[in-house]
C-alpha positions in Angstrom: 0.2 0.0 0.1 1.3 3.8 -1.1 2.1 5.9 1.9 2.4 10.1 1.5 2.4 12.5 3.9 -0.3 14.4 4.8 -0.4 18.2 3.4 -0.2 19.4 6.7 3.1 17.7 6.9 4.1 19.3 3.4 3.0 22.4 4.9 5.3 22.4 7.2 8.1 20.6 5.5 8.0 23.4 3.1 7.8 26.0 5.7 11.0 25.1 7.3 12.3 24.7 4.2 11.6 28.2 2.7 10.9 30.3 6.0 14.0 29.1 8.0 16.8 26.6 5.7 17.5 29.6 3.3 19.3 32.6 4.7 21.1 31.4 7.1 17.7 30.4 9.1 16.3 33.5 8.7 14.3 32.4 5.4 13.6 34.3 1.7 12.8 37.7 1.1 10.0 39.4 -1.0 11.7 39.8 -4.8 14.3 37.3 -4.1 14.8 34.4 -6.7 14.5 30.4 -5.3 15.5 27.8 -8.0 13.9 24.5 -6.9 15.2 21.9 -8.0 12.3 18.7 -7.7 12.5 14.9 -9.2 8.8 14.1 -10.9 8.6 11.0 -7.9 8.3 14.6 -5.8 5.7 16.4 -7.1 3.5 16.8 -4.3 6.7 18.5 -2.4 7.2 20.9 -5.2 3.5 22.2 -5.1 4.2 23.1 -0.9 7.2 24.4 -1.9 6.5 26.9 -4.6 3.7 28.1 -2.1 5.7 28.8 0.1 8.0 30.3 -2.0 4.9 32.8 -3.4 3.5 33.4 -0.2 7.2 34.7 1.1 6.7 37.1 -1.8 9.9 35.5 -3.6 10.0 34.2 -7.0 10.1 30.5 -7.7 12.5 29.0 -10.7 11.7 25.2 -11.1 13.8 23.0 -12.4 11.4 19.6 -12.5 13.3 16.4 -14.0 12.2 12.9 -15.2 12.6 9.9 -13.2 15.0 7.3 -14.6 16.4 8.6 -17.1 20.1 8.9 -16.3 21.3 5.6 -17.3 20.9 6.0 -21.2 22.8 9.6 -21.3 25.8 7.7 -19.5 25.2 4.3 -22.4 25.0 6.2 -25.4 26.7 9.7 -24.6 30.4 10.2 -26.3 33.6 12.2 -24.5 32.6 15.7 -26.0 29.4 14.7 -24.6 30.3 13.5 -21.4 32.4 16.8 -21.5 30.3 19.0 -22.7 29.6 22.5 -20.1 26.5 25.3 -21.7 28.5 28.2 -19.7 26.4 30.9 -21.4 23.2 29.0 -19.4 25.6 27.7 -16.2 26.5 31.0 -16.2 23.2 33.1 -16.3 21.5 30.6 -13.9 24.5 31.2 -11.4 23.9 35.1 -11.9 20.0 34.9 -11.2 19.1 32.7 -8.2 19.6 33.7 -4.8 19.0 30.0 -3.4 18.3 26.7 -4.2 16.1 24.4 -2.9 17.6 20.8 -4.2 15.2 17.5 -3.1 16.8 14.1 -3.2 14.2 11.4 -4.2 15.4 8.1 -6.1 13.4 5.5 -7.9 16.3 3.9 -8.4 19.2 4.2 -6.2 21.5 1.9 -8.3 20.9 3.2 -11.8 24.4 3.3 -12.5 25.7 0.8 -12.1 27.9 -1.2 -14.8 28.2 2.3 -15.9 32.5 3.0 -15.8 33.0 5.0 -13.4 35.4 7.4 -15.5 32.4 8.2 -17.5 30.7 9.5 -14.2 33.6 11.6 -13.1 34.4 13.1 -16.6 30.6 14.5 -15.9 31.6 15.5 -12.8 35.0 17.1 -13.3 32.7 19.2 -16.9 31.1 20.5 -14.2 33.7 22.7 -12.4 33.3 26.4 -13.3 29.1 25.7 -12.1 30.1 24.8 -8.6 33.2 27.3 -8.5 30.6 30.0 -9.8 28.3 29.0 -6.8 30.9 28.6 -4.3 31.8 32.6 -5.6 28.9 33.9 -5.0 28.1 31.7 -1.6 31.0 33.2 0.0 30.1 37.2 -1.1 27.0 36.6 1.0 24.8 36.6 -2.0 23.8 33.0 -2.0 22.4 29.9 0.2 21.3 26.1 -0.7 19.7 23.9 1.3 19.2 20.2 0.8 16.2 18.1 1.8 14.9 14.3 1.2 11.2 13.1 -0.1 11.0 9.6 0.1 10.2 6.8 -2.2 9.1 3.4 -2.1 12.6 2.3 -3.7 14.9 4.3 -1.0 12.6 2.6 2.0 13.0 -0.9 0.1 16.4 -0.4 0.0 17.3 0.1 4.1 14.9 -2.9 4.7 11.8 -0.3 5.3 8.3 0.3 4.7 8.1 3.2 3.3 5.6 4.5 6.0 8.7 3.7 8.4 10.8 5.2 6.1 8.9 8.4 6.1 8.6 8.2 9.8 12.4 9.0 10.4 12.0 12.0 7.7 9.1 13.4 9.7 11.0 13.0 13.4 13.8 14.1 11.9 12.5 17.2 10.6 10.4 17.9 13.5 7.2 18.1 11.4 5.1 16.8 14.4 5.9 20.4 16.1 3.6 22.7 15.8 6.1 25.2 14.1 8.6 23.4 13.6 10.8 26.0 12.0 11.1 27.3 15.4 11.7 24.7 16.9 14.7 24.6 14.4 16.1 28.0 15.6 15.7 26.7 19.2 18.2 23.8 18.6 20.2 25.3 16.2 21.1 28.0 19.7 21.7 24.9 21.8 24.2 23.3 19.1 26.0 26.9 18.9 26.6 26.5 22.1 29.0 23.2 22.0 30.7 24.9 18.6 31.7 28.0 20.9 33.3 25.6 23.2 35.2 24.3 20.5 35.9 27.6 18.6 37.4 28.7 22.3 39.3 25.7 22.8 41.8 27.2 20.1 42.2 23.4 19.1 45.3 22.5 16.5 45.0 18.9 15.9 42.6 16.3 17.1 43.0 12.6 17.5 40.1 10.0 16.6 40.4 6.7 18.0 37.9 3.6 17.3 38.0 0.0 16.3 40.5 0.3 13.5 41.0 4.1 13.5 43.5 6.2 14.4 42.9 9.5 12.6 44.9 12.4 13.4 43.2 15.7 11.6 45.1 19.2 12.1 42.5 21.7 11.6 45.1 25.3 10.6 44.8 28.5 11.5 42.0 31.1 11.1 39.4 28.1 11.2 36.3 27.9 13.0 33.4 25.4 13.5 30.1 25.3 11.3 26.8 24.3 11.8 23.0 24.9 12.0 23.6 27.2 9.1 20.6 25.6 7.5 22.1 24.1 4.8 21.1 20.5 5.4 17.6 19.4 6.4 17.9 17.8 8.8 21.6 18.6 10.5 22.7 17.3 13.5 26.6 17.8 12.9 29.5 20.5 14.1 31.9 20.7 11.1 35.1 22.5 10.4 37.7 22.5 7.3 41.0 21.4 8.2 44.5 21.9 6.5 44.8 19.0 4.8 48.2 18.7 4.8 48.1 17.7 8.3 46.1 14.3 8.0 47.8 11.2 9.3 46.8 7.9 10.3 43.7 5.7 9.2 40.1 5.5 9.5 37.6 3.0 9.2 33.6 3.6 7.4 30.8 1.7 9.4 28.2 2.6 6.9 27.4 2.0 3.3 27.8 4.9 0.6 25.2 5.6 -2.3 27.4 7.5 -4.6 27.1 7.6 -8.5 24.4 5.6 -8.7 26.3 2.3 -6.8 27.0 1.7 -3.3 30.2 1.5 -2.0 30.7 -0.7 1.3 33.1 -1.2 3.8 35.5 1.7 2.9 38.9 2.2 4.2 41.4 4.8 3.9 44.9 5.8 5.2 46.5 9.2 5.3 50.0 10.1 4.6 51.5 13.6 4.5 47.9 14.6 4.0 47.1 12.3 0.9 45.2 9.1 0.7 48.0 6.1 0.4 45.8 3.6 0.6 41.8 3.0 -0.4 39.8 -0.5 0.3 36.2 -1.3 0.4 34.4 -4.5 0.8 32.1 -3.6 -2.2 32.6 -0.6 -4.8 36.1 -0.5 -4.5 36.6 0.3 -7.8 34.3 3.5 -7.7 36.1 4.4 -3.9 39.5 4.3 -6.2 38.1 6.4 -9.0 36.8 9.0 -7.0 39.7 9.3 -5.0 41.7 9.9 -8.8 39.8 13.0 -9.3 42.1 16.1 -8.6 42.6 16.3 -4.9 39.8 14.1 -4.2 42.2 12.4 -2.2 42.2 15.2 0.6 40.6 15.9 2.8 37.9 18.8 2.6 35.6 18.2 6.3 35.7 16.8 9.7 32.5 16.0 11.2 30.9 14.9 14.7 27.3 14.6 15.5 26.2 14.5 19.2 24.0 11.4 19.4 21.6 13.5 22.1 20.7 16.1 19.3 19.7 13.8 16.4 16.9 11.8 15.8 18.1 9.9 13.3 18.0 6.1 14.5 18.3 4.0 11.4 20.3 4.1 8.5 18.8 5.4 5.7 21.2 5.0 1.9 21.3 8.5 1.9 24.7 10.5 2.7 22.4 13.3 4.0 20.4 11.4 6.8 23.7 8.8 7.0 26.1 11.6 8.3 23.4 13.1 10.8 22.5 9.6 12.4 22.4 9.7 15.6 21.6 6.2 17.4 24.2 4.7 20.2 27.4 6.5 19.2 26.3 9.6 16.7 29.1 9.3 14.2 31.7 10.8 12.9 32.5 11.7 9.0 35.2 12.9 6.9 34.5 14.5 3.4 37.2 13.9 0.8 37.5 17.0 -1.6 36.1 20.7 -1.2 36.2 22.3 1.8 34.0 24.6 3.1 35.5 28.3 3.0 33.1 29.6 4.8 35.0 27.9 7.8 37.5 30.5 7.7 37.6 32.8 10.5 37.8 36.2 8.2 36.4 37.6 5.1 35.7 34.6 2.5 35.7 36.6 -0.8 38.7 38.5 0.2 40.8 35.3 0.1 42.4 34.7 -3.4 43.1 31.5 -4.9 46.6 30.9 -3.6 45.9 32.1 -0.2 43.5 29.2 0.1 46.1 27.0 -0.8 48.7 28.3 1.4 45.8 27.5 3.8 45.6 24.4 3.4 41.8 24.5 2.1 41.2 21.5 -0.4 39.8 22.7 -3.9 37.8 20.0 -5.5 35.1 19.2 -7.9 34.3 16.2 -5.3 33.2 16.6 -2.0 31.7 13.0 -0.3 31.0 12.1 2.7 32.1 8.7 4.5 30.9 8.1 7.7 32.0 5.7 10.6 29.3 5.5 13.8 31.6 2.9 15.6 32.0 3.9 19.4 35.1 5.8 19.2 37.2 9.0 21.1 38.4 12.1 19.8 40.9 14.0 21.7 42.0 17.7 21.2 45.4 18.7 21.4 45.3 22.3 22.4 47.4 25.4 21.3 48.8 26.0 24.8 49.8 21.9 24.8 47.4 20.6 27.0 44.9 17.7 25.5 41.5 16.6 26.3 38.7 14.7 25.3 36.1 16.6 23.6 34.1 13.6 22.5 33.6 9.9 24.0 30.4 7.0 24.0 28.8 9.3 20.8 28.2 13.0 22.6 30.5 15.9 23.1 32.4 16.5 26.5 33.0 19.5 26.7 
């Protein structure tokens, strides 16, 4: 039997996305242009999102895409077609929009299984200018984005849930049973920020992550601040930082499967030396993992993140990074992203920094940003600039 959330739930969901998640928690302003990227299966959510945009006095710009058409492109496309980039169109789009709301909704999670990973990565590389233009606009404070999920039967089947059970995780995680979920998010982030402020005040030089098959050192670097609660992802309970990639050493065993580019990677394991991945293995999808790592600068860390189990309402594996990188459960989670760094982790004005200066500070730059998650019980120790150390995270929660 099919399931679809009620109109009331969808109205609340759209309210959170439009009137909280954008503009750094402030919501859209009259006259702004909001790009809505939604696929066919999630049409009911598109209707609710557009309604919320119009009610806010803003302008919806709709990208409504059919389901299950991606595989044929990769089967038929030649090298020129894979690398084609509609420069004028994409530049005009970035110039026009003030915000983007993108909705994840998959009807075939393994649509690209068997497609050569080189083809998939070639298409990813072609989009690099678009990603850079968006990042520049975001750094200038002129653009925000957010990401959310529409549960489908196929997504629920993949992780062994009914569609109603799958949606229950979404509804709980996004506080959609609250009378005013957007207000709930604002109050939650105030509490989350208290831990972010404590982390910033510690003046951490580097952290050590210890768990089964894991001993990883991450150097934060100068002029860094922790991030979280910006509304970029709904839901999001993590606190994260973009470290100096050059100071990553050791190894980490990931526990959660990763769905990426229409395929799955399981049992991923990475070893770092002098900031670079020197060994990458997986029990499944190892070729894709290695192909992904082989992309320029995708063998370096762009993000280090911790999720406190006390904040997250996500208790089950959802098969989507948006949720799995925010899972609470028994031990919360640690994840790192290989690839691009978040430049708003910089304590100063990102728009005033040149590419050479970003490189000098160890902010990684790549077309790839892939989060890989570990939920094993771990201890995280911070080593401070004054020479002291303390445990900042243990048994799934912050200890500061």
